[in-house]
Jmol script that loads the backbone (N, CA, C; Angstrom):
load data "model"
ATOM      1  N   MET A   1      -2.961  -5.782 -63.577  1.00  0.00           N
ATOM      2  CA  MET A   1      -2.926  -4.858 -62.471  1.00  0.00           C
ATOM      3  C   MET A   1      -4.322  -4.476 -62.025  1.00  0.00           C
ATOM      4  N   SER A   2      -5.285  -4.488 -62.944  1.00  0.00           N
ATOM      5  CA  SER A   2      -6.639  -4.125 -62.562  1.00  0.00           C
ATOM      6  C   SER A   2      -7.251  -5.165 -61.626  1.00  0.00           C
ATOM      7  N   SER A   3      -6.820  -6.427 -61.755  1.00  0.00           N
ATOM      8  CA  SER A   3      -7.361  -7.453 -60.865  1.00  0.00           C
ATOM      9  C   SER A   3      -6.897  -7.231 -59.425  1.00  0.00           C
ATOM     10  N   VAL A   4      -5.701  -6.686 -59.249  1.00  0.00           N
ATOM     11  CA  VAL A   4      -5.203  -6.415 -57.898  1.00  0.00           C
ATOM     12  C   VAL A   4      -6.018  -5.311 -57.252  1.00  0.00           C
ATOM     13  N   THR A   5      -6.329  -4.253 -57.991  1.00  0.00           N
ATOM     14  CA  THR A   5      -7.130  -3.172 -57.411  1.00  0.00           C
ATOM     15  C   THR A   5      -8.553  -3.633 -57.154  1.00  0.00           C
ATOM     16  N   GLY A   6      -9.059  -4.551 -58.001  1.00  0.00           N
ATOM     17  CA  GLY A   6     -10.393  -5.083 -57.768  1.00  0.00           C
ATOM     18  C   GLY A   6     -10.464  -5.881 -56.482  1.00  0.00           C
ATOM     19  N   VAL A   7      -9.428  -6.641 -56.198  1.00  0.00           N
ATOM     20  CA  VAL A   7      -9.378  -7.414 -54.959  1.00  0.00           C
ATOM     21  C   VAL A   7      -9.285  -6.480 -53.763  1.00  0.00           C
ATOM     22  N   GLN A   8      -8.516  -5.426 -53.882  1.00  0.00           N
ATOM     23  CA  GLN A   8      -8.391  -4.480 -52.783  1.00  0.00           C
ATOM     24  C   GLN A   8      -9.712  -3.778 -52.527  1.00  0.00           C
ATOM     25  N   LYS A   9     -10.464  -3.462 -53.562  1.00  0.00           N
ATOM     26  CA  LYS A   9     -11.758  -2.804 -53.368  1.00  0.00           C
ATOM     27  C   LYS A   9     -12.765  -3.751 -52.737  1.00  0.00           C
ATOM     28  N   LEU A  10     -12.731  -5.039 -53.122  1.00  0.00           N
ATOM     29  CA  LEU A  10     -13.671  -5.993 -52.549  1.00  0.00           C
ATOM     30  C   LEU A  10     -13.365  -6.282 -51.088  1.00  0.00           C
ATOM     31  N   SER A  11     -12.111  -6.243 -50.713  1.00  0.00           N
ATOM     32  CA  SER A  11     -11.754  -6.560 -49.334  1.00  0.00           C
ATOM     33  C   SER A  11     -11.634  -5.310 -48.470  1.00  0.00           C
ATOM     34  N   ALA A  12     -12.112  -4.179 -48.958  1.00  0.00           N
ATOM     35  CA  ALA A  12     -11.957  -2.917 -48.235  1.00  0.00           C
ATOM     36  C   ALA A  12     -12.566  -2.924 -46.835  1.00  0.00           C
ATOM     37  N   PRO A  13     -13.776  -3.463 -46.614  1.00  0.00           N
ATOM     38  CA  PRO A  13     -14.313  -3.421 -45.255  1.00  0.00           C
ATOM     39  C   PRO A  13     -13.529  -4.256 -44.256  1.00  0.00           C
ATOM     40  N   PHE A  14     -12.756  -5.201 -44.745  1.00  0.00           N
ATOM     41  CA  PHE A  14     -12.004  -6.068 -43.856  1.00  0.00           C
ATOM     42  C   PHE A  14     -10.526  -5.723 -43.836  1.00  0.00           C
ATOM     43  N   GLY A  15     -10.143  -4.604 -44.421  1.00  0.00           N
ATOM     44  CA  GLY A  15      -8.744  -4.293 -44.599  1.00  0.00           C
ATOM     45  C   GLY A  15      -8.029  -3.747 -43.386  1.00  0.00           C
ATOM     46  N   THR A  16      -8.673  -2.992 -42.559  1.00  0.00           N
ATOM     47  CA  THR A  16      -8.011  -2.364 -41.417  1.00  0.00           C
ATOM     48  C   THR A  16      -8.591  -2.909 -40.118  1.00  0.00           C
ATOM     49  N   TRP A  17      -7.802  -2.802 -39.061  1.00  0.00           N
ATOM     50  CA  TRP A  17      -8.259  -3.378 -37.787  1.00  0.00           C
ATOM     51  C   TRP A  17      -9.461  -2.647 -37.192  1.00  0.00           C
ATOM     52  N   PRO A  18      -9.638  -1.316 -37.352  1.00  0.00           N
ATOM     53  CA  PRO A  18     -10.860  -0.707 -36.812  1.00  0.00           C
ATOM     54  C   PRO A  18     -12.123  -1.207 -37.515  1.00  0.00           C
ATOM     55  N   ALA A  19     -12.040  -1.422 -38.820  1.00  0.00           N
ATOM     56  CA  ALA A  19     -13.197  -1.938 -39.548  1.00  0.00           C
ATOM     57  C   ALA A  19     -13.497  -3.381 -39.138  1.00  0.00           C
ATOM     58  N   ARG A  20     -12.454  -4.172 -38.964  1.00  0.00           N
ATOM     59  CA  ARG A  20     -12.646  -5.567 -38.516  1.00  0.00           C
ATOM     60  C   ARG A  20     -13.238  -5.619 -37.116  1.00  0.00           C
ATOM     61  N   LEU A  21     -12.753  -4.768 -36.243  1.00  0.00           N
ATOM     62  CA  LEU A  21     -13.281  -4.712 -34.878  1.00  0.00           C
ATOM     63  C   LEU A  21     -14.747  -4.298 -34.882  1.00  0.00           C
ATOM     64  N   TYR A  22     -15.083  -3.297 -35.702  1.00  0.00           N
ATOM     65  CA  TYR A  22     -16.471  -2.845 -35.800  1.00  0.00           C
ATOM     66  C   TYR A  22     -17.364  -3.973 -36.308  1.00  0.00           C
ATOM     67  N   LEU A  23     -16.902  -4.688 -37.334  1.00  0.00           N
ATOM     68  CA  LEU A  23     -17.697  -5.805 -37.855  1.00  0.00           C
ATOM     69  C   LEU A  23     -17.851  -6.920 -36.828  1.00  0.00           C
ATOM     70  N   ALA A  24     -16.811  -7.188 -36.061  1.00  0.00           N
ATOM     71  CA  ALA A  24     -16.896  -8.235 -35.040  1.00  0.00           C
ATOM     72  C   ALA A  24     -17.899  -7.868 -33.949  1.00  0.00           C
ATOM     73  N   VAL A  25     -17.851  -6.631 -33.498  1.00  0.00           N
ATOM     74  CA  VAL A  25     -18.800  -6.195 -32.464  1.00  0.00           C
ATOM     75  C   VAL A  25     -20.215  -6.171 -33.028  1.00  0.00           C
ATOM     76  N   SER A  26     -20.368  -5.724 -34.261  1.00  0.00           N
ATOM     77  CA  SER A  26     -21.694  -5.720 -34.887  1.00  0.00           C
ATOM     78  C   SER A  26     -22.249  -7.133 -35.008  1.00  0.00           C
ATOM     79  N   ALA A  27     -21.413  -8.063 -35.436  1.00  0.00           N
ATOM     80  CA  ALA A  27     -21.861  -9.448 -35.551  1.00  0.00           C
ATOM     81  C   ALA A  27     -22.233 -10.025 -34.189  1.00  0.00           C
ATOM     82  N   ALA A  28     -21.450  -9.706 -33.176  1.00  0.00           N
ATOM     83  CA  ALA A  28     -21.761 -10.187 -31.828  1.00  0.00           C
ATOM     84  C   ALA A  28     -23.096  -9.624 -31.342  1.00  0.00           C
ATOM     85  N   LEU A  29     -23.353  -8.363 -31.622  1.00  0.00           N
ATOM     86  CA  LEU A  29     -24.623  -7.765 -31.205  1.00  0.00           C
ATOM     87  C   LEU A  29     -25.807  -8.354 -31.967  1.00  0.00           C
ATOM     88  N   ILE A  30     -25.619  -8.668 -33.242  1.00  0.00           N
ATOM     89  CA  ILE A  30     -26.704  -9.263 -34.022  1.00  0.00           C
ATOM     90  C   ILE A  30     -26.984 -10.684 -33.543  1.00  0.00           C
ATOM     91  N   VAL A  31     -25.940 -11.431 -33.222  1.00  0.00           N
ATOM     92  CA  VAL A  31     -26.138 -12.781 -32.666  1.00  0.00           C
ATOM     93  C   VAL A  31     -26.809 -12.684 -31.298  1.00  0.00           C
ATOM     94  N   TRP A  32     -26.373 -11.732 -30.490  1.00  0.00           N
ATOM     95  CA  TRP A  32     -26.999 -11.523 -29.178  1.00  0.00           C
ATOM     96  C   TRP A  32     -28.481 -11.203 -29.346  1.00  0.00           C
ATOM     97  N   LEU A  33     -28.814 -10.367 -30.325  1.00  0.00           N
ATOM     98  CA  LEU A  33     -30.210 -10.034 -30.592  1.00  0.00           C
ATOM     99  C   LEU A  33     -31.002 -11.276 -30.969  1.00  0.00           C
ATOM    100  N   ALA A  34     -30.426 -12.134 -31.798  1.00  0.00           N
ATOM    101  CA  ALA A  34     -31.124 -13.356 -32.203  1.00  0.00           C
ATOM    102  C   ALA A  34     -31.363 -14.276 -31.011  1.00  0.00           C
ATOM    103  N   VAL A  35     -30.382 -14.384 -30.130  1.00  0.00           N
ATOM    104  CA  VAL A  35     -30.520 -15.261 -28.954  1.00  0.00           C
ATOM    105  C   VAL A  35     -31.554 -14.707 -27.985  1.00  0.00           C
ATOM    106  N   VAL A  36     -31.465 -13.424 -27.703  1.00  0.00           N
ATOM    107  CA  VAL A  36     -32.394 -12.818 -26.745  1.00  0.00           C
ATOM    108  C   VAL A  36     -33.816 -12.806 -27.295  1.00  0.00           C
ATOM    109  N   SER A  37     -33.958 -12.567 -28.578  1.00  0.00           N
ATOM    110  CA  SER A  37     -35.300 -12.525 -29.177  1.00  0.00           C
ATOM    111  C   SER A  37     -35.945 -13.895 -29.257  1.00  0.00           C
ATOM    112  N   SER A  38     -35.150 -14.950 -29.276  1.00  0.00           N
ATOM    113  CA  SER A  38     -35.721 -16.289 -29.362  1.00  0.00           C
ATOM    114  C   SER A  38     -36.271 -16.781 -28.024  1.00  0.00           C
ATOM    115  N   GLN A  39     -35.888 -16.128 -26.937  1.00  0.00           N
ATOM    116  CA  GLN A  39     -36.360 -16.536 -25.622  1.00  0.00           C
ATOM    117  C   GLN A  39     -37.657 -15.804 -25.280  1.00  0.00           C
ATOM    118  N   PRO A  40     -38.598 -16.509 -24.688  1.00  0.00           N
ATOM    119  CA  PRO A  40     -39.901 -15.901 -24.385  1.00  0.00           C
ATOM    120  C   PRO A  40     -39.870 -15.047 -23.112  1.00  0.00           C
ATOM    121  N   THR A  41     -39.272 -13.876 -23.219  1.00  0.00           N
ATOM    122  CA  THR A  41     -39.263 -12.954 -22.083  1.00  0.00           C
ATOM    123  C   THR A  41     -39.813 -11.611 -22.534  1.00  0.00           C
ATOM    124  N   GLY A  42     -40.206 -10.811 -21.590  1.00  0.00           N
ATOM    125  CA  GLY A  42     -40.748  -9.498 -21.909  1.00  0.00           C
ATOM    126  C   GLY A  42     -39.701  -8.486 -22.299  1.00  0.00           C
ATOM    127  N   ASP A  43     -38.448  -8.721 -21.928  1.00  0.00           N
ATOM    128  CA  ASP A  43     -37.388  -7.767 -22.220  1.00  0.00           C
ATOM    129  C   ASP A  43     -36.876  -7.862 -23.650  1.00  0.00           C
ATOM    130  N   ALA A  44     -37.239  -8.878 -24.383  1.00  0.00           N
ATOM    131  CA  ALA A  44     -36.720  -9.074 -25.737  1.00  0.00           C
ATOM    132  C   ALA A  44     -37.224  -8.017 -26.709  1.00  0.00           C
ATOM    133  N   SER A  45     -38.311  -7.336 -26.375  1.00  0.00           N
ATOM    134  CA  SER A  45     -38.853  -6.345 -27.300  1.00  0.00           C
ATOM    135  C   SER A  45     -37.919  -5.156 -27.479  1.00  0.00           C
ATOM    136  N   PHE A  46     -37.089  -4.861 -26.504  1.00  0.00           N
ATOM    137  CA  PHE A  46     -36.153  -3.753 -26.606  1.00  0.00           C
ATOM    138  C   PHE A  46     -34.740  -4.208 -26.972  1.00  0.00           C
ATOM    139  N   ALA A  47     -34.575  -5.474 -27.274  1.00  0.00           N
ATOM    140  CA  ALA A  47     -33.243  -5.992 -27.587  1.00  0.00           C
ATOM    141  C   ALA A  47     -32.696  -5.432 -28.886  1.00  0.00           C
ATOM    142  N   ALA A  48     -33.543  -5.038 -29.800  1.00  0.00           N
ATOM    143  CA  ALA A  48     -33.089  -4.523 -31.098  1.00  0.00           C
ATOM    144  C   ALA A  48     -32.551  -3.105 -31.008  1.00  0.00           C
ATOM    145  N   VAL A  49     -32.806  -2.419 -29.924  1.00  0.00           N
ATOM    146  CA  VAL A  49     -32.387  -1.028 -29.802  1.00  0.00           C
ATOM    147  C   VAL A  49     -30.863  -0.901 -29.829  1.00  0.00           C
ATOM    148  N   ILE A  50     -30.168  -1.772 -29.135  1.00  0.00           N
ATOM    149  CA  ILE A  50     -28.704  -1.663 -29.042  1.00  0.00           C
ATOM    150  C   ILE A  50     -28.046  -1.902 -30.406  1.00  0.00           C
ATOM    151  N   PRO A  51     -28.379  -2.974 -31.147  1.00  0.00           N
ATOM    152  CA  PRO A  51     -27.761  -3.128 -32.469  1.00  0.00           C
ATOM    153  C   PRO A  51     -28.146  -2.016 -33.450  1.00  0.00           C
ATOM    154  N   ILE A  52     -29.374  -1.525 -33.355  1.00  0.00           N
ATOM    155  CA  ILE A  52     -29.788  -0.437 -34.254  1.00  0.00           C
ATOM    156  C   ILE A  52     -28.983   0.819 -33.967  1.00  0.00           C
ATOM    157  N   LEU A  53     -28.797   1.146 -32.703  1.00  0.00           N
ATOM    158  CA  LEU A  53     -28.013   2.337 -32.370  1.00  0.00           C
ATOM    159  C   LEU A  53     -26.537   2.149 -32.699  1.00  0.00           C
ATOM    160  N   PHE A  54     -26.014   0.936 -32.547  1.00  0.00           N
ATOM    161  CA  PHE A  54     -24.601   0.689 -32.841  1.00  0.00           C
ATOM    162  C   PHE A  54     -24.316   0.801 -34.334  1.00  0.00           C
ATOM    163  N   THR A  55     -25.276   0.418 -35.169  1.00  0.00           N
ATOM    164  CA  THR A  55     -25.080   0.486 -36.611  1.00  0.00           C
ATOM    165  C   THR A  55     -25.709   1.722 -37.239  1.00  0.00           C
ATOM    166  N   ALA A  56     -26.116   2.677 -36.419  1.00  0.00           N
ATOM    167  CA  ALA A  56     -26.672   3.937 -36.930  1.00  0.00           C
ATOM    168  C   ALA A  56     -25.573   4.710 -37.635  1.00  0.00           C
ATOM    169  N   PRO A  57     -25.837   5.549 -38.532  1.00  0.00           N
ATOM    170  CA  PRO A  57     -27.107   6.094 -38.986  1.00  0.00           C
ATOM    171  C   PRO A  57     -27.784   5.285 -40.084  1.00  0.00           C
ATOM    172  N   THR A  58     -27.068   4.360 -40.729  1.00  0.00           N
ATOM    173  CA  THR A  58     -27.693   3.652 -41.843  1.00  0.00           C
ATOM    174  C   THR A  58     -28.771   2.675 -41.396  1.00  0.00           C
ATOM    175  N   SER A  59     -28.682   2.163 -40.200  1.00  0.00           N
ATOM    176  CA  SER A  59     -29.700   1.217 -39.732  1.00  0.00           C
ATOM    177  C   SER A  59     -31.007   1.907 -39.364  1.00  0.00           C
ATOM    178  N   LEU A  60     -31.012   3.193 -39.294  1.00  0.00           N
ATOM    179  CA  LEU A  60     -32.251   3.903 -38.981  1.00  0.00           C
ATOM    180  C   LEU A  60     -33.265   3.807 -40.122  1.00  0.00           C
ATOM    181  N   LEU A  61     -32.857   3.204 -41.238  1.00  0.00           N
ATOM    182  CA  LEU A  61     -33.798   2.949 -42.327  1.00  0.00           C
ATOM    183  C   LEU A  61     -34.906   2.003 -41.891  1.00  0.00           C
ATOM    184  N   ILE A  62     -34.621   1.164 -40.913  1.00  0.00           N
ATOM    185  CA  ILE A  62     -35.626   0.214 -40.431  1.00  0.00           C
ATOM    186  C   ILE A  62     -36.819   0.951 -39.824  1.00  0.00           C
ATOM    187  N   LEU A  63     -36.589   2.141 -39.328  1.00  0.00           N
ATOM    188  CA  LEU A  63     -37.679   2.918 -38.737  1.00  0.00           C
ATOM    189  C   LEU A  63     -38.614   3.490 -39.799  1.00  0.00           C
ATOM    190  N   ALA A  64     -38.142   3.578 -41.036  1.00  0.00           N
ATOM    191  CA  ALA A  64     -38.959   4.129 -42.109  1.00  0.00           C
ATOM    192  C   ALA A  64     -39.951   3.111 -42.672  1.00  0.00           C
ATOM    193  N   VAL A  65     -39.730   1.834 -42.388  1.00  0.00           N
ATOM    194  CA  VAL A  65     -40.584   0.782 -42.926  1.00  0.00           C
ATOM    195  C   VAL A  65     -41.580   0.346 -41.859  1.00  0.00           C
ATOM    196  N   PRO A  66     -42.860   0.596 -42.093  1.00  0.00           N
ATOM    197  CA  PRO A  66     -43.842   0.144 -41.099  1.00  0.00           C
ATOM    198  C   PRO A  66     -44.019  -1.374 -41.172  1.00  0.00           C
ATOM    199  N   ASP A  67     -44.226  -1.995 -40.050  1.00  0.00           N
ATOM    200  CA  ASP A  67     -44.453  -3.440 -39.949  1.00  0.00           C
ATOM    201  C   ASP A  67     -43.330  -4.242 -40.607  1.00  0.00           C
ATOM    202  N   ALA A  68     -42.114  -3.899 -40.297  1.00  0.00           N
ATOM    203  CA  ALA A  68     -40.964  -4.616 -40.856  1.00  0.00           C
ATOM    204  C   ALA A  68     -40.852  -5.989 -40.200  1.00  0.00           C
ATOM    205  N   SER A  69     -40.501  -6.977 -40.994  1.00  0.00           N
ATOM    206  CA  SER A  69     -40.364  -8.332 -40.473  1.00  0.00           C
ATOM    207  C   SER A  69     -39.008  -8.500 -39.792  1.00  0.00           C
ATOM    208  N   THR A  70     -38.851  -9.623 -39.124  1.00  0.00           N
ATOM    209  CA  THR A  70     -37.595  -9.922 -38.449  1.00  0.00           C
ATOM    210  C   THR A  70     -36.467 -10.105 -39.458  1.00  0.00           C
ATOM    211  N   ALA A  71     -36.764 -10.742 -40.581  1.00  0.00           N
ATOM    212  CA  ALA A  71     -35.745 -10.926 -41.621  1.00  0.00           C
ATOM    213  C   ALA A  71     -35.290  -9.577 -42.164  1.00  0.00           C
ATOM    214  N   TRP A  72     -36.214  -8.647 -42.318  1.00  0.00           N
ATOM    215  CA  TRP A  72     -35.870  -7.304 -42.784  1.00  0.00           C
ATOM    216  C   TRP A  72     -34.962  -6.612 -41.770  1.00  0.00           C
ATOM    217  N   LEU A  73     -35.228  -6.779 -40.501  1.00  0.00           N
ATOM    218  CA  LEU A  73     -34.397  -6.187 -39.461  1.00  0.00           C
ATOM    219  C   LEU A  73     -32.964  -6.706 -39.541  1.00  0.00           C
ATOM    220  N   TYR A  74     -32.813  -8.020 -39.652  1.00  0.00           N
ATOM    221  CA  TYR A  74     -31.467  -8.602 -39.735  1.00  0.00           C
ATOM    222  C   TYR A  74     -30.759  -8.191 -41.021  1.00  0.00           C
ATOM    223  N   ALA A  75     -31.494  -8.089 -42.121  1.00  0.00           N
ATOM    224  CA  ALA A  75     -30.888  -7.666 -43.391  1.00  0.00           C
ATOM    225  C   ALA A  75     -30.398  -6.224 -43.305  1.00  0.00           C
ATOM    226  N   VAL A  76     -31.199  -5.356 -42.709  1.00  0.00           N
ATOM    227  CA  VAL A  76     -30.800  -3.950 -42.571  1.00  0.00           C
ATOM    228  C   VAL A  76     -29.623  -3.822 -41.613  1.00  0.00           C
ATOM    229  N   LEU A  77     -29.628  -4.566 -40.526  1.00  0.00           N
ATOM    230  CA  LEU A  77     -28.506  -4.505 -39.588  1.00  0.00           C
ATOM    231  C   LEU A  77     -27.211  -4.997 -40.232  1.00  0.00           C
ATOM    232  N   GLY A  78     -27.286  -6.083 -40.986  1.00  0.00           N
ATOM    233  CA  GLY A  78     -26.098  -6.599 -41.658  1.00  0.00           C
ATOM    234  C   GLY A  78     -25.572  -5.645 -42.721  1.00  0.00           C
ATOM    235  N   ALA A  79     -26.469  -5.100 -43.520  1.00  0.00           N
ATOM    236  CA  ALA A  79     -26.056  -4.146 -44.558  1.00  0.00           C
ATOM    237  C   ALA A  79     -25.514  -2.862 -43.936  1.00  0.00           C
ATOM    238  N   SER A  80     -26.113  -2.428 -42.851  1.00  0.00           N
ATOM    239  CA  SER A  80     -25.642  -1.219 -42.170  1.00  0.00           C
ATOM    240  C   SER A  80     -24.257  -1.425 -41.572  1.00  0.00           C
ATOM    241  N   ALA A  81     -24.040  -2.590 -40.993  1.00  0.00           N
ATOM    242  CA  ALA A  81     -22.723  -2.884 -40.433  1.00  0.00           C
ATOM    243  C   ALA A  81     -21.661  -2.903 -41.528  1.00  0.00           C
ATOM    244  N   MET A  82     -21.976  -3.492 -42.672  1.00  0.00           N
ATOM    245  CA  MET A  82     -21.027  -3.513 -43.785  1.00  0.00           C
ATOM    246  C   MET A  82     -20.764  -2.111 -44.320  1.00  0.00           C
ATOM    247  N   ALA A  83     -21.804  -1.308 -44.467  1.00  0.00           N
ATOM    248  CA  ALA A  83     -21.629   0.054 -44.977  1.00  0.00           C
ATOM    249  C   ALA A  83     -20.811   0.904 -44.008  1.00  0.00           C
ATOM    250  N   ASN A  84     -21.094   0.788 -42.726  1.00  0.00           N
ATOM    251  CA  ASN A  84     -20.342   1.566 -41.740  1.00  0.00           C
ATOM    252  C   ASN A  84     -18.892   1.099 -41.654  1.00  0.00           C
ATOM    253  N   ALA A  85     -18.664  -0.209 -41.764  1.00  0.00           N
ATOM    254  CA  ALA A  85     -17.289  -0.733 -41.751  1.00  0.00           C
ATOM    255  C   ALA A  85     -16.523  -0.242 -42.973  1.00  0.00           C
ATOM    256  N   TRP A  86     -17.199  -0.163 -44.100  1.00  0.00           N
ATOM    257  CA  TRP A  86     -16.562   0.352 -45.306  1.00  0.00           C
ATOM    258  C   TRP A  86     -16.165   1.813 -45.115  1.00  0.00           C
ATOM    259  N   LEU A  87     -17.049   2.606 -44.508  1.00  0.00           N
ATOM    260  CA  LEU A  87     -16.721   4.014 -44.247  1.00  0.00           C
ATOM    261  C   LEU A  87     -15.590   4.149 -43.229  1.00  0.00           C
ATOM    262  N   ILE A  88     -15.609   3.322 -42.204  1.00  0.00           N
ATOM    263  CA  ILE A  88     -14.523   3.339 -41.221  1.00  0.00           C
ATOM    264  C   ILE A  88     -13.206   2.997 -41.902  1.00  0.00           C
ATOM    265  N   ASP A  89     -13.232   2.004 -42.788  1.00  0.00           N
ATOM    266  CA  ASP A  89     -12.026   1.611 -43.507  1.00  0.00           C
ATOM    267  C   ASP A  89     -11.515   2.751 -44.384  1.00  0.00           C
ATOM    268  N   LEU A  90     -12.417   3.421 -45.107  1.00  0.00           N
ATOM    269  CA  LEU A  90     -11.994   4.530 -45.966  1.00  0.00           C
ATOM    270  C   LEU A  90     -11.367   5.660 -45.158  1.00  0.00           C
ATOM    271  N   VAL A  91     -12.009   6.028 -44.062  1.00  0.00           N
ATOM    272  CA  VAL A  91     -11.488   7.118 -43.228  1.00  0.00           C
ATOM    273  C   VAL A  91     -10.155   6.723 -42.612  1.00  0.00           C
ATOM    274  N   TRP A  92     -10.046   5.489 -42.128  1.00  0.00           N
ATOM    275  CA  TRP A  92      -8.803   5.036 -41.499  1.00  0.00           C
ATOM    276  C   TRP A  92      -7.655   5.043 -42.508  1.00  0.00           C
ATOM    277  N   ARG A  93      -7.929   4.538 -43.711  1.00  0.00           N
ATOM    278  CA  ARG A  93      -6.890   4.534 -44.749  1.00  0.00           C
ATOM    279  C   ARG A  93      -6.488   5.955 -45.141  1.00  0.00           C
ATOM    280  N   ARG A  94      -7.446   6.850 -45.222  1.00  0.00           N
ATOM    281  CA  ARG A  94      -7.169   8.223 -45.596  1.00  0.00           C
ATOM    282  C   ARG A  94      -6.323   8.910 -44.516  1.00  0.00           C
ATOM    283  N   LEU A  95      -6.694   8.708 -43.260  1.00  0.00           N
ATOM    284  CA  LEU A  95      -5.950   9.349 -42.175  1.00  0.00           C
ATOM    285  C   LEU A  95      -4.566   8.727 -41.979  1.00  0.00           C
ATOM    286  N   SER A  96      -4.458   7.424 -42.194  1.00  0.00           N
ATOM    287  CA  SER A  96      -3.151   6.801 -42.004  1.00  0.00           C
ATOM    288  C   SER A  96      -2.214   7.038 -43.189  1.00  0.00           C
ATOM    289  N   SER A  97      -2.761   7.417 -44.336  1.00  0.00           N
ATOM    290  CA  SER A  97      -1.893   7.692 -45.483  1.00  0.00           C
ATOM    291  C   SER A  97      -1.299   9.083 -45.443  1.00  0.00           C
ATOM    292  N   ARG A  98      -1.856   9.954 -44.618  1.00  0.00           N
ATOM    293  CA  ARG A  98      -1.305  11.312 -44.487  1.00  0.00           C
ATOM    294  C   ARG A  98      -0.028  11.271 -43.665  1.00  0.00           C
ATOM    295  N   LYS A  99       0.958  11.887 -44.199  1.00  0.00           N
ATOM    296  CA  LYS A  99       2.227  11.971 -43.474  1.00  0.00           C
ATOM    297  C   LYS A  99       2.601  13.446 -43.405  1.00  0.00           C
ATOM    298  N   GLY A 100       2.480  14.007 -42.281  1.00  0.00           N
ATOM    299  CA  GLY A 100       2.716  15.430 -42.236  1.00  0.00           C
ATOM    300  C   GLY A 100       3.297  15.844 -40.994  1.00  0.00           C
TER     301      GLY A 100
END
end "model"
wireframe off; spacefill off
backbone 0.3
color backbone group
């Protein structure tokens, strides 16, 4: 029985549709950031603002690191999206389990 609860805990961020939707939009924004940043235009410097704000508050850690690399930015955005999806999943499960 413990293996079943372990599987449920590991799949928690992907368990509910709001968490899945959040992860899908986050992934789309991160891919969009990669595409826009790879093109040599002047507008690409502000492309990271939208994914950072979408994955806030945990993605605001990137602002604490001076001279952060591009890999660090993508790592923080991915981890922030997973953490926020996990919180969305917990809240959704808690609210949907209430019957009153």
